[in-house]
C-alpha atoms as a printed R data frame, in Angstrom:
    type eleno elety resid chain resno       x      y       z
1   ATOM     1    CA   MET     A     1   0.000  0.000   0.000
2   ATOM     2    CA   LYS     A     2   1.289  3.459  -0.928
3   ATOM     3    CA   ASN     A     3   2.374  5.582   2.017
4   ATOM     4    CA   LYS     A     4   0.332  8.763   1.589
5   ATOM     5    CA   LEU     A     5   1.751 10.586   4.607
6   ATOM     6    CA   ILE     A     6   3.981 13.445   3.506
7   ATOM     7    CA   THR     A     7   5.555 16.456   5.147
8   ATOM     8    CA   MET     A     8   4.055 19.836   4.438
9   ATOM     9    CA   ALA     A     9   7.285 21.017   2.814
10  ATOM    10    CA   ASP     A    10   7.473 17.995   0.520
11  ATOM    11    CA   PHE     A    11   3.896 18.451  -0.627
12  ATOM    12    CA   VAL     A    12   4.191 22.177  -1.278
13  ATOM    13    CA   SER     A    13   7.296 21.532  -3.379
14  ATOM    14    CA   LYS     A    14   5.030 19.720  -5.860
15  ATOM    15    CA   ILE     A    15   2.997 22.868  -6.611
16  ATOM    16    CA   GLN     A    16   4.134 24.751  -9.693
17  ATOM    17    CA   ASN     A    17   3.605 28.392 -10.640
18  ATOM    18    CA   GLY     A    18   0.352 28.826 -12.519
19  ATOM    19    CA   ALA     A    19  -1.319 25.762 -10.988
20  ATOM    20    CA   SER     A    20  -5.094 25.608 -10.571
21  ATOM    21    CA   VAL     A    21  -6.227 24.782  -7.045
22  ATOM    22    CA   MET     A    22  -9.572 24.011  -5.441
23  ATOM    23    CA   ILE     A    23  -9.681 24.977  -1.764
24  ATOM    24    CA   GLY     A    24 -12.482 23.728   0.452
25  ATOM    25    CA   GLY     A    25 -14.183 25.930   2.982
26  ATOM    26    CA   PHE     A    26 -17.019 28.364   3.573
27  ATOM    27    CA   MET     A    27 -15.790 31.665   5.051
28  ATOM    28    CA   ASN     A    28 -12.714 29.701   6.151
29  ATOM    29    CA   ILE     A    29 -14.730 26.965   7.902
30  ATOM    30    CA   GLY     A    30 -13.261 23.762   6.491
31  ATOM    31    CA   THR     A    31 -10.231 25.441   4.878
32  ATOM    32    CA   ALA     A    32  -6.795 23.810   5.085
33  ATOM    33    CA   GLU     A    33  -5.015 26.857   6.499
34  ATOM    34    CA   GLY     A    34  -1.813 24.957   7.252
35  ATOM    35    CA   ILE     A    35  -1.238 24.330   3.545
36  ATOM    36    CA   ILE     A    36  -2.000 27.964   2.738
37  ATOM    37    CA   ASP     A    37   0.471 29.122   5.394
38  ATOM    38    CA   ALA     A    38   3.145 26.872   3.902
39  ATOM    39    CA   ILE     A    39   2.566 28.295   0.401
40  ATOM    40    CA   ILE     A    40   2.874 31.850   1.720
41  ATOM    41    CA   LYS     A    41   6.485 31.066   2.670
42  ATOM    42    CA   THR     A    42   7.393 30.055  -0.895
43  ATOM    43    CA   ASP     A    43   7.802 31.802  -4.247
44  ATOM    44    CA   ILE     A    44   4.768 30.054  -5.741
45  ATOM    45    CA   LYS     A    45   2.637 32.513  -7.733
46  ATOM    46    CA   ASP     A    46   0.078 32.987 -10.534
47  ATOM    47    CA   LEU     A    47  -2.351 30.492  -8.998
48  ATOM    48    CA   THR     A    48  -5.922 30.017 -10.165
49  ATOM    49    CA   ILE     A    49  -7.983 29.468  -7.031
50  ATOM    50    CA   ILE     A    50 -11.427 27.877  -7.123
51  ATOM    51    CA   CYS     A    51 -13.315 28.189  -3.853
52  ATOM    52    CA   ASN     A    52 -16.547 29.409  -2.307
53  ATOM    53    CA   ASP     A    53 -15.337 32.890  -1.334
54  ATOM    54    CA   ALA     A    54 -12.317 35.169  -0.982
55  ATOM    55    CA   GLY     A    55 -12.039 34.587   2.741
56  ATOM    56    CA   LEU     A    56 -11.171 37.526   4.973
57  ATOM    57    CA   PRO     A    57  -8.097 39.770   5.002
58  ATOM    58    CA   GLY     A    58  -5.326 37.679   6.542
59  ATOM    59    CA   VAL     A    59  -7.536 34.607   6.867
60  ATOM    60    CA   GLY     A    60  -7.685 31.489   4.685
61  ATOM    61    CA   VAL     A    61  -7.728 32.197   0.959
62  ATOM    62    CA   GLY     A    62  -7.449 35.869   1.886
63  ATOM    63    CA   LYS     A    63  -3.806 35.254   2.828
64  ATOM    64    CA   LEU     A    64  -2.977 34.073  -0.683
65  ATOM    65    CA   ILE     A    65  -4.778 37.056  -2.200
66  ATOM    66    CA   SER     A    66  -3.014 39.558   0.063
67  ATOM    67    CA   ALA     A    67   0.343 37.965  -0.757
68  ATOM    68    CA   GLY     A    68  -0.249 38.475  -4.489
69  ATOM    69    CA   LYS     A    69  -0.123 34.780  -5.281
70  ATOM    70    CA   VAL     A    70  -3.532 34.571  -6.985
71  ATOM    71    CA   LYS     A    71  -3.781 35.375 -10.695
72  ATOM    72    CA   LYS     A    72  -7.423 34.342 -11.034
73  ATOM    73    CA   LEU     A    73 -10.163 33.672  -8.488
74  ATOM    74    CA   ILE     A    74 -13.298 31.674  -9.299
75  ATOM    75    CA   ALA     A    75 -15.740 32.048  -6.395
76  ATOM    76    CA   SER     A    76 -19.338 32.769  -5.453
77  ATOM    77    CA   HIS     A    77 -18.621 36.032  -3.607
78  ATOM    78    CA   ILE     A    78 -15.777 38.258  -2.440
79  ATOM    79    CA   GLY     A    79 -17.654 40.853  -0.361
80  ATOM    80    CA   LEU     A    80 -16.063 39.969   2.976
81  ATOM    81    CA   ASN     A    81 -12.571 40.683   1.665
82  ATOM    82    CA   PRO     A    82 -12.099 44.294   0.476
83  ATOM    83    CA   ILE     A    83  -8.547 43.473  -0.643
84  ATOM    84    CA   ALA     A    84  -9.987 41.058  -3.206
85  ATOM    85    CA   GLY     A    85 -12.305 43.789  -4.459
86  ATOM    86    CA   GLU     A    86  -9.428 46.233  -4.791
87  ATOM    87    CA   LYS     A    87  -7.311 43.747  -6.739
88  ATOM    88    CA   MET     A    88 -10.243 42.935  -9.029
89  ATOM    89    CA   THR     A    89 -10.952 46.634  -9.701
90  ATOM    90    CA   SER     A    90  -7.298 47.415 -10.416
91  ATOM    91    CA   GLY     A    91  -6.972 44.427 -12.757
92  ATOM    92    CA   GLU     A    92  -4.279 42.847 -10.612
93  ATOM    93    CA   MET     A    93  -6.446 39.749 -10.100
94  ATOM    94    CA   GLU     A    94  -9.028 38.335 -12.482
95  ATOM    95    CA   VAL     A    95 -12.269 37.372 -10.733
96  ATOM    96    CA   GLU     A    96 -14.987 35.100 -12.115
97  ATOM    97    CA   LEU     A    97 -18.101 35.259  -9.937
98  ATOM    98    CA   VAL     A    98 -20.289 32.153 -10.075
99  ATOM    99    CA   PRO     A    99 -23.624 31.651  -8.270
100 ATOM   100    CA   GLN     A   100 -22.962 29.367  -5.312
101 ATOM   101    CA   GLY     A   101 -25.209 26.509  -6.410
102 ATOM   102    CA   THR     A   102 -23.811 26.698  -9.924
103 ATOM   103    CA   LEU     A   103 -20.259 26.629  -8.541
104 ATOM   104    CA   ALA     A   104 -20.973 23.468  -6.554
105 ATOM   105    CA   GLU     A   105 -22.639 21.810  -9.533
106 ATOM   106    CA   ARG     A   106 -19.811 22.745 -11.907
107 ATOM   107    CA   ILE     A   107 -17.359 21.073  -9.535
108 ATOM   108    CA   ARG     A   108 -19.620 18.035  -9.225
109 ATOM   109    CA   ALA     A   109 -19.872 17.840 -13.015
110 ATOM   110    CA   GLY     A   110 -16.094 17.971 -13.271
111 ATOM   111    CA   GLY     A   111 -15.737 15.138 -10.806
112 ATOM   112    CA   SER     A   112 -18.432 13.063 -12.530
113 ATOM   113    CA   GLY     A   113 -17.009 13.366 -16.023
114 ATOM   114    CA   LEU     A   114 -20.002 15.304 -17.351
115 ATOM   115    CA   GLY     A   115 -19.799 17.735 -20.234
116 ATOM   116    CA   GLY     A   116 -21.853 20.323 -18.372
117 ATOM   117    CA   PHE     A   117 -25.396 20.934 -17.137
118 ATOM   118    CA   LEU     A   118 -28.374 23.220 -17.728
119 ATOM   119    CA   THR     A   119 -29.556 25.777 -15.190
120 ATOM   120    CA   PRO     A   120 -31.942 28.751 -15.287
121 ATOM   121    CA   THR     A   121 -29.793 30.573 -12.699
122 ATOM   122    CA   GLY     A   122 -28.258 33.668 -14.241
123 ATOM   123    CA   ILE     A   123 -30.630 34.054 -17.195
124 ATOM   124    CA   GLY     A   124 -31.129 37.745 -17.892
125 ATOM   125    CA   THR     A   125 -28.058 38.791 -15.856
126 ATOM   126    CA   MET     A   126 -24.367 39.317 -16.518
127 ATOM   127    CA   VAL     A   127 -23.859 35.647 -15.596
128 ATOM   128    CA   GLN     A   128 -25.156 34.604 -19.016
129 ATOM   129    CA   GLU     A   129 -22.607 36.677 -20.968
130 ATOM   130    CA   GLY     A   130 -20.668 34.499 -23.382
131 ATOM   131    CA   LYS     A   131 -22.599 31.342 -22.490
132 ATOM   132    CA   GLN     A   132 -24.773 29.157 -24.664
133 ATOM   133    CA   ILE     A   133 -28.514 29.421 -24.007
134 ATOM   134    CA   ILE     A   134 -30.502 26.239 -24.610
135 ATOM   135    CA   HIS     A   135 -34.295 26.236 -24.957
136 ATOM   136    CA   VAL     A   136 -36.040 23.235 -23.341
137 ATOM   137    CA   ASP     A   137 -39.812 22.790 -23.017
138 ATOM   138    CA   GLY     A   138 -40.506 26.477 -23.333
139 ATOM   139    CA   LYS     A   139 -37.818 27.629 -20.910
140 ATOM   140    CA   ASP     A   140 -34.302 29.033 -21.369
141 ATOM   141    CA   TYR     A   141 -31.303 27.497 -19.614
142 ATOM   142    CA   LEU     A   142 -27.618 28.320 -19.467
143 ATOM   143    CA   LEU     A   143 -25.141 25.616 -20.381
144 ATOM   144    CA   GLU     A   144 -22.596 25.643 -17.550
145 ATOM   145    CA   LYS     A   145 -19.284 23.879 -18.143
146 ATOM   146    CA   PRO     A   146 -17.571 21.599 -15.580
147 ATOM   147    CA   LEU     A   147 -14.727 22.761 -13.348
148 ATOM   148    CA   LYS     A   148 -11.562 20.734 -12.697
149 ATOM   149    CA   ALA     A   149  -8.187 21.650 -11.221
150 ATOM   150    CA   ASP     A   150  -4.634 20.442 -10.760
151 ATOM   151    CA   PHE     A   151  -4.863 20.296  -6.953
152 ATOM   152    CA   ALA     A   152  -7.483 20.082  -4.214
153 ATOM   153    CA   PHE     A   153  -6.684 21.191  -0.658
154 ATOM   154    CA   LEU     A   154  -9.052 19.509   1.803
155 ATOM   155    CA   LEU     A   155  -9.439 19.708   5.582
156 ATOM   156    CA   GLY     A   156 -10.400 16.482   7.351
157 ATOM   157    CA   HIS     A   157 -11.261 16.016  11.012
158 ATOM   158    CA   GLU     A   158 -10.283 12.348  11.187
159 ATOM   159    CA   VAL     A   159  -8.249 10.695   8.457
160 ATOM   160    CA   ASP     A   160  -6.861  7.184   8.479
161 ATOM   161    CA   LYS     A   161  -3.477  6.333   6.991
162 ATOM   162    CA   LYS     A   162  -5.137  5.027   3.850
163 ATOM   163    CA   GLY     A   163  -6.738  8.443   3.215
164 ATOM   164    CA   ASN     A   164 -10.357  7.845   4.220
165 ATOM   165    CA   ILE     A   165 -11.830 11.116   5.522
166 ATOM   166    CA   ILE     A   166 -14.431 12.069   8.118
167 ATOM   167    CA   TYR     A   167 -15.366 15.757   8.242
168 ATOM   168    CA   ARG     A   168 -16.661 17.585  11.287
169 ATOM   169    CA   LYS     A   169 -20.085 19.215  10.929
170 ATOM   170    CA   THR     A   170 -20.069 22.241   8.588
171 ATOM   171    CA   THR     A   171 -16.373 21.828   7.713
172 ATOM   172    CA   ARG     A   172 -17.657 19.295   5.185
173 ATOM   173    CA   ASN     A   173 -19.081 21.934   2.758
174 ATOM   174    CA   PHE     A   174 -17.182 21.928  -0.582
175 ATOM   175    CA   ASN     A   175 -14.470 19.459   0.455
176 ATOM   176    CA   PRO     A   176 -16.078 16.172  -0.714
177 ATOM   177    CA   LEU     A   177 -17.004 17.619  -4.108
178 ATOM   178    CA   MET     A   178 -13.511 18.991  -4.698
179 ATOM   179    CA   ALA     A   179 -11.937 15.649  -3.841
180 ATOM   180    CA   THR     A   180 -13.482 14.190  -7.006
181 ATOM   181    CA   ALA     A   181 -12.574 16.967  -9.450
182 ATOM   182    CA   CYS     A   182  -8.783 17.354  -9.179
183 ATOM   183    CA   GLU     A   183  -5.716 15.538 -10.449
184 ATOM   184    CA   THR     A   184  -3.889 15.621  -7.097
185 ATOM   185    CA   VAL     A   185  -5.757 15.678  -3.776
186 ATOM   186    CA   VAL     A   186  -4.170 16.428  -0.411
187 ATOM   187    CA   VAL     A   187  -5.966 16.391   2.919
188 ATOM   188    CA   GLN     A   188  -4.749 18.310   5.942
189 ATOM   189    CA   ALA     A   189  -5.722 16.001   8.796
190 ATOM   190    CA   ARG     A   190  -6.543 17.264  12.266
191 ATOM   191    CA   ASN     A   191  -6.314 13.710  13.597
192 ATOM   192    CA   ILE     A   192  -4.553 10.829  11.835
193 ATOM   193    CA   VAL     A   193  -5.693  7.364  12.918
194 ATOM   194    CA   GLU     A   194  -4.777  3.807  12.040
195 ATOM   195    CA   ILE     A   195  -6.483  1.929   9.234
196 ATOM   196    CA   GLY     A   196  -9.624  0.259  10.548
197 ATOM   197    CA   GLN     A   197 -10.318  2.793  13.299
198 ATOM   198    CA   LEU     A   198 -12.897  4.758  11.310
199 ATOM   199    CA   ASP     A   199 -16.490  3.583  11.130
200 ATOM   200    CA   PRO     A   200 -17.073  2.909   7.401
201 ATOM   201    CA   ASP     A   201 -20.592  4.351   7.703
202 ATOM   202    CA   HIS     A   202 -19.114  7.714   8.733
203 ATOM   203    CA   ILE     A   203 -16.508  8.018   5.956
204 ATOM   204    CA   ILE     A   204 -17.480 10.776   3.507
205 ATOM   205    CA   THR     A   205 -14.483 10.860   1.151
206 ATOM   206    CA   PRO     A   206 -13.089  7.384   0.358
207 ATOM   207    CA   HIS     A   207  -9.320  6.869   0.183
208 ATOM   208    CA   ILE     A   208  -9.412  6.260  -3.576
209 ATOM   209    CA   PHE     A   209  -9.672 10.028  -4.130
210 ATOM   210    CA   VAL     A   210  -6.812 11.026  -1.820
211 ATOM   211    CA   ASP     A   211  -3.177 11.165  -2.949
212 ATOM   212    CA   TYR     A   212  -1.459 12.760   0.071
213 ATOM   213    CA   ILE     A   213  -2.037 13.341   3.780
214 ATOM   214    CA   VAL     A   214  -0.367 16.126   5.747
215 ATOM   215    CA   GLU     A   215  -0.749 16.583   9.472
216 ATOM   216    CA   GLY     A   216  -2.410 19.737  10.714
217 ATOM   217    CA   GLU     A   217  -3.254 21.254  14.068
218 ATOM   218    CA   LYS     A   218  -5.233 18.864  16.278
219 ATOM   219    CA   LYS     A   219  -8.603 20.173  17.482
């Protein structure tokens, strides 16, 4: 069996400039901050970040934005982070705003191998600009394309050494979806346990999706 445990430094060394990264979390709840902190200490730059929101100044994804490491942000909102708004307005960072449900479904479609999906969300707004409109049974829908990325950064509450993950309450949010839609998946584990210690009925993300495990702060 492959040993998936890796040091934070060794994992971060695998990330190249210009990589696309999905980061789990909702206003930093469920975000792998330890991995973000490790990236801040490197020269990695020009990242495309796909996540729910822009975090807060100095918190979560907000740290990467403040450090100038994000070339493009794909998220559902950025209103809690004025620095993100400033960088978008100045043109320093490209921002693609996606309705939250559409964002989740685009990630799910990417993980499921779908070519896209139809949704009425965004019809008649700036969201529809540049997108194909498909007429079905008397109603217009937008064709939304799937989202995939090079890396996914997950936060798990309990993770066994095989990579099976249990999330804690609302930290689950986008993490399970992102685990399916990326080439390389790393989980920052709050608690690492031996194989067989997790109740199979409680496992949300199976080990088959996880490539690496890094140890994070225990809570």
